[in-house]
All heavy atoms as an XYZ file, in Angstrom:
630
protein
N       2.613     25.519      0.065
C       2.446     24.210      0.683
C       2.716     23.118     -0.353
O       2.190     23.148     -1.445
C       1.021     24.089      1.218
C       0.720     22.769      1.844
S      -0.940     22.814      2.558
C      -1.409     21.153      2.275
N       3.551     22.172     -0.010
C       3.887     21.066     -0.902
C       2.936     19.910     -0.620
O       2.766     19.498      0.524
C       5.350     20.617     -0.693
C       5.666     19.429     -1.569
C       6.294     21.769     -0.970
N       2.318     19.415     -1.674
C       1.393     18.298     -1.537
C       2.133     17.008     -1.879
O       2.799     16.917     -2.908
C       0.174     18.479     -2.470
C      -0.748     17.290     -2.391
C      -0.569     19.764     -2.142
N       2.036     16.034     -0.991
C       2.699     14.745     -1.223
C       1.989     14.004     -2.356
O       0.770     14.076     -2.489
C       2.680     13.917      0.051
N       2.768     13.286     -3.148
C       2.186     12.473     -4.210
C       1.526     11.238     -3.607
O       1.782     10.877     -2.440
C       3.274     12.015     -5.206
O       4.178     11.131     -4.522
C       4.021     13.198     -5.808
N       0.698     10.575     -4.391
C       0.099      9.318     -3.930
C       1.182      8.314     -3.555
O       1.055      7.588     -2.574
C      -0.825      8.725     -4.989
C      -2.128      9.484     -5.120
O      -2.543     10.195     -4.200
N      -2.774      9.353     -6.260
N       2.276      8.282     -4.332
C       3.355      7.352     -4.039
C       4.003      7.670     -2.687
O       4.224      6.775     -1.877
C       4.410      7.378     -5.147
C       5.541      6.390     -4.899
C       6.530      6.315     -6.051
O       6.296      6.925     -7.113
O       7.554      5.617     -5.884
N       4.274      8.929     -2.435
C       4.869      9.324     -1.152
C       3.937      8.998      0.014
O       4.380      8.496      1.047
C       5.196     10.825     -1.158
C       6.314     11.198     -2.099
C       6.409     12.695     -2.355
O       5.403     13.424     -2.201
O       7.511     13.137     -2.723
N       2.662      9.271     -0.168
C       1.681      8.989      0.886
C       1.574      7.485      1.136
O       1.506      7.034      2.281
C       0.315      9.563      0.501
C       0.294     11.086      0.482
C      -0.956     11.657     -0.145
N      -2.170     11.255      0.554
C      -3.385     11.289      0.011
N      -3.549     11.713     -1.236
N      -4.436     10.930      0.694
N       1.565      6.693      0.049
C       1.463      5.241      0.185
C       2.701      4.675      0.880
O       2.579      3.839      1.788
C       1.269      4.593     -1.188
C       1.180      3.072     -1.186
C      -0.031      2.594     -0.370
C       1.097      2.543     -2.611
N       3.874      5.115      0.486
C       5.103      4.619      1.114
C       5.124      4.972      2.595
O       5.519      4.159      3.428
C       6.347      5.136      0.363
C       6.438      4.452     -1.007
C       7.616      4.893      1.170
C       7.505      5.007     -1.927
N       4.667      6.159      2.955
C       4.600      6.537      4.369
C       3.655      5.603      5.122
O       3.976      5.148      6.227
C       4.156      7.982      4.525
C       3.905      8.375      5.977
C       4.567      9.646      6.357
C       4.307     10.103      7.762
N       4.636      9.201      8.820
N       2.494      5.295      4.540
C       1.563      4.360      5.184
C       2.196      2.986      5.353
O       2.035      2.343      6.392
C       0.271      4.225      4.369
C      -0.788      5.290      4.546
C      -1.985      4.987      3.650
C      -1.228      5.411      5.983
N       2.911      2.529      4.332
C       3.588      1.233      4.419
C       4.638      1.279      5.523
O       4.698      0.383      6.369
C       4.209      0.850      3.059
C       3.103      0.515      2.055
C       5.183     -0.324      3.216
C       3.573      0.350      0.626
N       5.457      2.328      5.539
C       6.500      2.459      6.560
C       5.905      2.466      7.967
O       6.472      1.881      8.887
C       7.314      3.741      6.355
C       8.317      3.637      5.215
O       8.534      2.519      4.699
O       8.871      4.685      4.838
N       4.781      3.127      8.130
C       4.174      3.278      9.454
C       3.369      2.061      9.905
O       3.102      1.916     11.099
C       3.256      4.500      9.487
C       4.012      5.821      9.382
O       5.255      5.818      9.524
O       3.356      6.857      9.147
N       2.973      1.182      8.952
C       1.996      0.154      9.312
C       2.342     -1.280      8.939
O       1.667     -2.193      9.408
C       0.638      0.502      8.683
C       0.087      1.787      9.236
O      -0.440      1.817     10.334
N       0.238      2.875      8.489
N       3.330     -1.499      8.085
C       3.646     -2.868      7.665
C       5.104     -3.194      7.949
O       5.979     -2.339      7.793
C       3.388     -3.058      6.166
C       1.945     -2.972      5.689
C       1.895     -3.165      4.179
C       1.053     -3.988      6.387
N       5.343     -4.434      8.339
C       6.709     -4.930      8.477
C       6.983     -5.859      7.303
O       6.402     -6.932      7.209
C       6.872     -5.671      9.802
C       6.803     -4.758     11.004
C       7.096     -5.491     12.293
O       7.837     -6.494     12.267
O       6.573     -5.042     13.321
N       7.855     -5.404      6.411
C       8.207     -6.165      5.217
C       9.575     -6.788      5.443
O      10.525     -6.091      5.803
C       8.201     -5.257      3.971
C       6.767     -4.750      3.728
C       8.739     -5.990      2.752
C       6.643     -3.765      2.591
N       9.656     -8.109      5.236
C      10.919     -8.828      5.448
C      12.045     -8.179      4.665
O      11.905     -7.859      3.484
C      10.783    -10.281      4.983
C       9.971    -11.145      5.891
C       9.829    -12.572      5.347
O      10.354    -12.880      4.257
O       9.170    -13.354      6.035
N      13.175     -7.971      5.343
C      14.364     -7.461      4.690
C      14.339     -5.974      4.404
O      15.195     -5.468      3.693
N      13.361     -5.248      4.953
C      13.254     -3.808      4.687
C      12.936     -3.075      5.978
O      12.012     -3.429      6.691
C      12.157     -3.531      3.676
C      12.005     -2.057      3.361
C      10.877     -1.792      2.360
N      10.791     -0.372      2.100
C      10.056      0.472      2.815
N       9.327      0.039      3.815
N      10.038      1.759      2.530
N      13.701     -2.035      6.231
C      13.428     -1.142      7.353
C      12.657      0.061      6.837
O      12.826      0.472      5.685
C      14.736     -0.665      8.000
C      15.506     -1.805      8.621
O      14.945     -2.616      9.347
N      16.788     -1.876      8.329
N      11.821      0.633      7.685
C      11.093      1.843      7.304
C      12.089      2.884      6.809
O      13.143      3.083      7.401
C      10.304      2.374      8.494
N      11.750      3.516      5.685
C      12.627      4.524      5.107
C      13.571      3.986      4.054
O      14.101      4.752      3.259
N      13.785      2.651      4.030
C      14.602      2.053      2.976
C      13.839      2.131      1.655
O      12.608      2.206      1.646
C      14.887      0.575      3.274
C      15.890      0.369      4.402
O      16.490      1.366      4.858
O      16.044     -0.794      4.834
N      14.563      2.079      0.533
C      13.864      2.036     -0.755
C      12.877      0.865     -0.789
O      13.147     -0.205     -0.245
C      14.991      1.840     -1.768
C      16.206      2.387     -1.086
C      16.010      2.069      0.378
N      11.745      1.096     -1.411
C      10.681      0.102     -1.482
C      10.634     -0.499     -2.877
O      10.595      0.228     -3.867
C       9.336      0.763     -1.150
C       8.099     -0.112     -1.213
C       8.162     -1.203     -0.133
C       6.844      0.729     -1.030
N      10.672     -1.835     -2.954
C      10.507     -2.524     -4.229
C       9.018     -2.501     -4.556
O       8.223     -3.202     -3.934
C      11.025     -3.961     -4.124
C      10.866     -4.733     -5.409
O      10.139     -4.334     -6.325
N      11.540     -5.865     -5.489
N       8.630     -1.678     -5.518
C       7.220     -1.501     -5.848
C       6.595     -2.733     -6.493
O       5.375     -2.836     -6.565
C       7.043     -0.292     -6.766
C       7.394      1.065     -6.166
C       7.261      2.157     -7.207
C       6.551      1.367     -4.942
N       7.431     -3.657     -6.956
C       6.907     -4.832     -7.653
C       6.886     -6.090     -6.785
O       6.467     -7.144     -7.248
C       7.727     -5.091     -8.919
C       7.593     -3.942     -9.899
O       6.447     -3.530    -10.176
O       8.625     -3.430    -10.365
N       7.319     -5.993     -5.537
C       7.333     -7.164     -4.650
C       5.970     -7.343     -4.000
O       5.448     -6.436     -3.347
C       8.404     -6.993     -3.581
C       8.547     -8.224     -2.708
C       9.692     -8.083     -1.739
N       9.854     -9.321     -0.976
C      10.532     -9.403      0.152
N      11.136     -8.332      0.640
N      10.629    -10.534      0.791
N       5.393     -8.503     -4.183
C       4.102     -8.853     -3.582
C       4.266     -8.831     -2.065
O       5.127     -9.527     -1.520
C       3.698    -10.241     -4.069
C       2.312    -10.651     -3.645
O       1.989    -10.517     -2.445
O       1.560    -11.115     -4.503
N       3.449     -8.042     -1.378
C       3.634     -7.913      0.059
C       3.282     -9.194      0.815
O       3.807     -9.426      1.898
C       2.886     -6.695      0.656
C       1.387     -6.759      0.407
C       3.482     -5.399      0.142
C       0.611     -5.649      1.086
N       2.449    -10.034      0.226
C       2.167    -11.311      0.900
C       3.381    -12.230      0.823
O       3.604    -13.041      1.716
C       0.932    -11.991      0.304
O       1.153    -12.352     -1.043
N       4.203    -12.098     -0.221
C       5.448    -12.862     -0.337
C       6.562    -12.256      0.514
O       7.619    -12.861      0.668
C       5.928    -12.919     -1.793
C       4.998    -13.734     -2.680
O       4.211    -14.542     -2.149
O       5.057    -13.542     -3.912
N       6.328    -11.056      1.031
C       7.333    -10.341      1.819
C       7.095    -10.516      3.312
O       7.585     -9.734      4.117
C       7.321     -8.865      1.449
N       6.331    -11.541      3.667
C       6.147    -11.868      5.071
C       5.045    -11.114      5.783
O       4.955    -11.158      7.008
N       4.191    -10.416      5.045
C       3.090     -9.691      5.672
C       1.887    -10.629      5.784
O       1.400    -11.128      4.765
C       2.721     -8.426      4.869
C       1.564     -7.684      5.521
C       3.937     -7.507      4.707
N       1.418    -10.898      7.005
C       0.277    -11.796      7.186
C      -0.994    -11.237      6.534
O      -1.172    -10.015      6.445
C       0.102    -11.868      8.710
C       1.382    -11.359      9.287
C       1.955    -10.413      8.270
N      -1.868    -12.132      6.102
C      -3.087    -11.711      5.399
C      -3.953    -10.789      6.252
O      -4.551     -9.846      5.730
C      -3.889    -12.917      4.916
O      -4.232    -13.747      6.001
N      -4.027    -11.016      7.553
C      -4.821    -10.131      8.422
C      -4.247     -8.712      8.409
O      -5.005     -7.728      8.419
C      -4.872    -10.675      9.843
N      -2.924     -8.601      8.361
C      -2.291     -7.281      8.300
C      -2.542     -6.614      6.953
O      -2.705     -5.396      6.876
C      -0.789     -7.384      8.551
C      -0.454     -7.726      9.996
O      -1.372     -7.732     10.848
O       0.731     -8.003     10.272
N      -2.580     -7.413      5.891
C      -2.866     -6.863      4.560
C      -4.277     -6.300      4.526
O      -4.508     -5.188      4.040
C      -2.662     -7.929      3.463
C      -1.181     -8.293      3.355
C      -3.200     -7.431      2.113
C      -0.890     -9.492      2.468
N      -5.231     -7.039      5.061
C      -6.620     -6.579      5.081
C      -6.734     -5.294      5.897
O      -7.377     -4.332      5.467
C      -7.550     -7.685      5.624
C      -7.601     -8.838      4.619
C      -8.945     -7.143      5.908
C      -8.220    -10.104      5.151
N      -6.114     -5.265      7.067
C      -6.143     -4.057      7.903
C      -5.485     -2.886      7.175
O      -5.979     -1.754      7.236
C      -5.458     -4.327      9.236
N      -4.391     -3.155      6.465
C      -3.700     -2.097      5.730
C      -4.578     -1.560      4.602
O      -4.658     -0.345      4.399
C      -2.373     -2.613      5.174
C      -1.637     -1.584      4.376
C      -1.028     -0.511      5.011
C      -1.556     -1.664      2.993
C      -0.357      0.470      4.281
C      -0.890     -0.709      2.265
C      -0.286      0.365      2.907
N      -5.261     -2.444      3.876
C      -6.126     -1.977      2.784
C      -7.286     -1.148      3.320
O      -7.719     -0.194      2.681
C      -6.595     -3.157      1.937
C      -5.487     -3.825      1.109
C      -6.028     -5.037      0.372
C      -4.834     -2.847      0.138
N      -7.797     -1.488      4.499
C      -8.829     -0.648      5.132
C      -8.269      0.736      5.442
O      -8.936      1.747      5.255
C      -9.337     -1.300      6.419
C     -10.261     -2.444      6.195
C     -10.894     -2.903      7.510
N     -11.536     -4.174      7.308
C     -11.277     -5.265      8.011
N     -10.406     -5.241      9.007
N     -11.911     -6.391      7.766
N      -7.038      0.764      5.922
C      -6.373      2.027      6.210
C      -6.194      2.845      4.935
O      -6.421      4.061      4.926
C      -5.024      1.753      6.878
C      -4.210      2.959      7.303
C      -4.925      3.733      8.399
C      -2.838      2.514      7.785
N      -5.815      2.187      3.856
C      -5.672      2.865      2.563
C      -7.020      3.446      2.138
O      -7.096      4.593      1.685
C      -5.105      1.907      1.484
C      -5.207      2.524      0.093
C      -3.660      1.551      1.812
N      -8.095      2.662      2.300
C      -9.436      3.165      1.976
C      -9.721      4.459      2.729
O     -10.171      5.444      2.141
C     -10.511      2.134      2.334
C     -10.645      1.035      1.310
O     -10.232      1.161      0.172
N     -11.227     -0.069      1.728
N      -9.467      4.449      4.027
C      -9.739      5.621      4.857
C      -8.843      6.800      4.487
O      -9.307      7.932      4.364
C      -9.548      5.293      6.343
C     -10.592      4.325      6.873
O     -11.649      4.150      6.234
O     -10.330      3.733      7.934
N      -7.572      6.532      4.302
C      -6.590      7.591      4.048
C      -6.791      8.261      2.690
O      -6.638      9.473      2.561
C      -5.183      7.021      4.157
C      -4.112      8.049      4.107
N      -3.767      8.823      5.186
C      -3.306      8.452      3.087
C      -2.800      9.654      4.840
N      -2.496      9.443      3.573
N      -7.127      7.464      1.669
C      -7.233      7.990      0.313
C      -8.675      8.224     -0.131
O      -8.902      8.744     -1.218
C      -6.549      7.042     -0.684
C      -5.039      7.081     -0.619
C      -4.351      6.190      0.184
C      -4.314      7.993     -1.356
C      -2.962      6.207      0.247
C      -2.924      8.027     -1.307
C      -2.252      7.132     -0.503
N      -9.649      7.784      0.676
C     -11.050      7.981      0.300
C     -11.481      7.115     -0.872
O     -12.274      7.535     -1.709
N     -10.941      5.905     -0.934
C     -11.317      4.960     -1.989
C     -12.079      3.806     -1.361
O     -12.234      3.740     -0.142
C     -10.082      4.432     -2.767
C      -9.430      5.556     -3.550
C      -9.079      3.766     -1.837
N     -12.533      2.894     -2.197
C     -13.282      1.746     -1.701
C     -12.739      0.471     -2.333
O     -13.287     -0.051     -3.306
C     -14.769      1.908     -2.021
O     -15.497      0.828     -1.477
N     -11.637     -0.010     -1.782
C     -11.044     -1.258     -2.251
C     -11.855     -2.399     -1.649
O     -12.057     -2.451     -0.443
C      -9.572     -1.364     -1.824
C      -8.765     -0.225     -2.456
C      -8.994     -2.724     -2.196
C      -7.356     -0.094     -1.927
N     -12.323     -3.293     -2.510
C     -13.127     -4.419     -2.044
C     -12.263     -5.668     -1.937
O     -11.138     -5.716     -2.445
C     -14.278     -4.700     -3.029
O     -13.713     -5.130     -4.284
C     -15.143     -3.468     -3.251
N     -12.813     -6.692     -1.294
C     -12.097     -7.963     -1.171
C     -11.750     -8.510     -2.553
O     -10.691     -9.095     -2.745
C     -12.931     -8.955     -0.384
N     -12.609     -8.312     -3.522
C     -12.362     -8.785     -4.882
C     -11.196     -8.084     -5.560
O     -10.570     -8.634     -6.460
N     -10.910     -6.870     -5.129
C      -9.799     -6.102     -5.703
C      -8.447     -6.517     -5.141
O      -7.416     -6.234     -5.734
C      -9.965     -4.604     -5.416
C     -11.184     -3.993     -6.064
O     -11.576     -4.453     -7.152
O     -11.736     -3.042     -5.476
N      -8.450     -7.148     -3.986
C      -7.215     -7.391     -3.232
C      -6.147     -8.130     -4.023
O      -4.974     -7.775     -3.946
C      -7.505     -8.151     -1.941
S      -8.347     -7.127     -0.719
N      -6.510     -9.160     -4.767
C      -5.506     -9.949     -5.481
C      -4.692     -9.107     -6.457
O      -3.518     -9.374     -6.678
C      -6.153    -11.113     -6.234
C      -6.635    -12.203     -5.296
O      -6.192    -12.231     -4.129
O      -7.467    -13.021     -5.726
N      -5.316     -8.097     -7.046
C      -4.618     -7.241     -8.007
C      -3.820     -6.139     -7.337
O      -3.083     -5.421     -8.006
C      -5.630     -6.600     -8.963
C      -6.353     -7.625     -9.823
O      -5.745     -8.676    -10.116
O      -7.509     -7.387    -10.182
N      -3.963     -6.003     -6.021
C      -3.360     -4.864     -5.326
C      -2.344     -5.290     -4.279
O      -2.128     -4.598     -3.297
C      -4.464     -4.019     -4.676
C      -5.547     -3.529     -5.635
C      -6.617     -2.768     -4.881
C      -4.960     -2.671     -6.737
N      -1.705     -6.415     -4.487
C      -0.760     -6.924     -3.498
C       0.669     -6.445     -3.712
O       1.534     -6.730     -2.906
C      -0.812     -8.453     -3.438
C      -2.101     -9.005     -2.839
C      -2.090    -10.531     -2.867
C      -2.312     -8.511     -1.419
N       0.903     -5.700     -4.785
C       2.202     -5.047     -4.931
C       1.980     -3.551     -4.724
O       0.910     -3.021     -5.064
C       2.834     -5.260     -6.323
O       2.032     -4.613     -7.309
C       3.011     -6.739     -6.637
N       2.960     -2.867     -4.169
C       2.802     -1.416     -4.037
C       2.522     -0.737     -5.385
O       1.733      0.200     -5.457
C       4.142     -0.965     -3.440
C       4.588     -2.158     -2.635
C       4.167     -3.340     -3.467
N       3.136     -1.226     -6.470
C       2.897     -0.620     -7.778
C       1.441     -0.801     -8.210
O       0.791      0.128     -8.683
C       3.823     -1.192     -8.849
C       3.667     -0.477    -10.195
C       4.639     -0.947    -11.258
N       6.016     -1.066    -10.852
C       6.868     -0.047    -10.708
N       6.475      1.180    -10.934
N       8.114     -0.271    -10.352
N       0.895     -1.997     -8.016
C      -0.505     -2.238     -8.367
C      -1.435     -1.355     -7.553
O      -2.399     -0.788     -8.077
N      -1.142     -1.228     -6.278
C      -1.948     -0.383     -5.405
C      -1.818      1.082     -5.817
O      -2.809      1.818     -5.870
C      -1.523     -0.593     -3.953
C      -2.356      0.081     -2.884
C      -3.841     -0.236     -3.014
C      -1.861     -0.349     -1.509
N      -0.611      1.499     -6.143
C      -0.387      2.869     -6.572
C      -1.128      3.172     -7.874
O      -1.741      4.236     -8.022
C       1.108      3.134     -6.723
C       1.508      4.541     -7.095
C       1.013      5.539     -6.049
C       3.012      4.640     -7.241
N      -1.111      2.247     -8.817
C      -1.837      2.442    -10.075
C      -3.339      2.568     -9.813
O      -4.022      3.401    -10.410
C      -1.546      1.301    -11.041
C      -0.141      1.351    -11.589
C       0.270      0.102    -12.359
O      -0.325     -0.958    -12.225
N       1.316      0.234    -13.153
N      -3.855      1.751     -8.891
C      -5.261      1.830     -8.513
C      -5.553      3.215     -7.914
O      -6.546      3.853     -8.276
C      -5.601      0.726     -7.508
C      -7.018      0.815     -6.997
C      -8.050      0.144     -7.648
C      -7.321      1.549     -5.850
C      -9.360      0.232     -7.189
C      -8.617      1.639     -5.384
C      -9.624      0.973     -6.058
O     -10.932      1.069     -5.598
N      -4.694      3.669     -7.015
C      -4.904      4.958     -6.365
C      -4.837      6.094     -7.380
O      -5.676      7.008     -7.366
C      -3.890      5.181     -5.255
C      -4.028      4.243     -4.054
C      -2.849      4.420     -3.104
C      -5.345      4.454     -3.326
N      -3.853      6.059     -8.273
C      -3.724      7.106     -9.283
C      -4.968      7.174    -10.163
O      -5.359      8.255    -10.589
C      -2.469      6.901    -10.134
C      -1.195      7.281     -9.404
O      -1.263      7.987     -8.364
O      -0.112      6.865     -9.856
N      -5.592      6.035    -10.422
C      -6.789      6.014    -11.264
C      -8.067      6.386    -10.513
O      -9.047      6.802    -11.128
C      -6.949      4.614    -11.879
N      -8.055      6.250     -9.182
C      -9.303      6.406     -8.425
C      -9.321      7.533     -7.395
O     -10.359      7.799     -6.811
C      -9.632      5.093     -7.715
C      -9.998      4.009     -8.699
O     -11.073      4.008     -9.257
N      -9.072      3.096     -8.941
N      -8.197      8.181     -7.164
C      -8.152      9.284     -6.212
C      -8.180     10.590     -6.998
O      -7.390     10.784     -7.908
C      -6.882      9.213     -5.335
C      -6.747     10.449     -4.459
C      -6.900      7.961     -4.486
N      -9.097     11.460     -6.606
C      -9.188     12.736     -7.340
C      -8.272     13.779     -6.760
O      -7.740     13.680     -5.708
C     -10.610     13.239     -7.327
O     -11.175     13.190     -6.041
């Protein structure tokens, strides 16, 4: 059985749940682009972070959000906090 990496799992969640300007699901993802600058409304970001909490078993707080608005920042957080 092949286990998906945190990056693969995160990209799948993004593809399934967020609409990023100029990107179709499955297209390469710019890991350094702030998703709030990519046309994702703040309510969708909050809902997505809740989904990430549930999917990965982490506890991202409102205070953490500013540092986690790029996929790379979120991925680094997940790599450090997911066992």
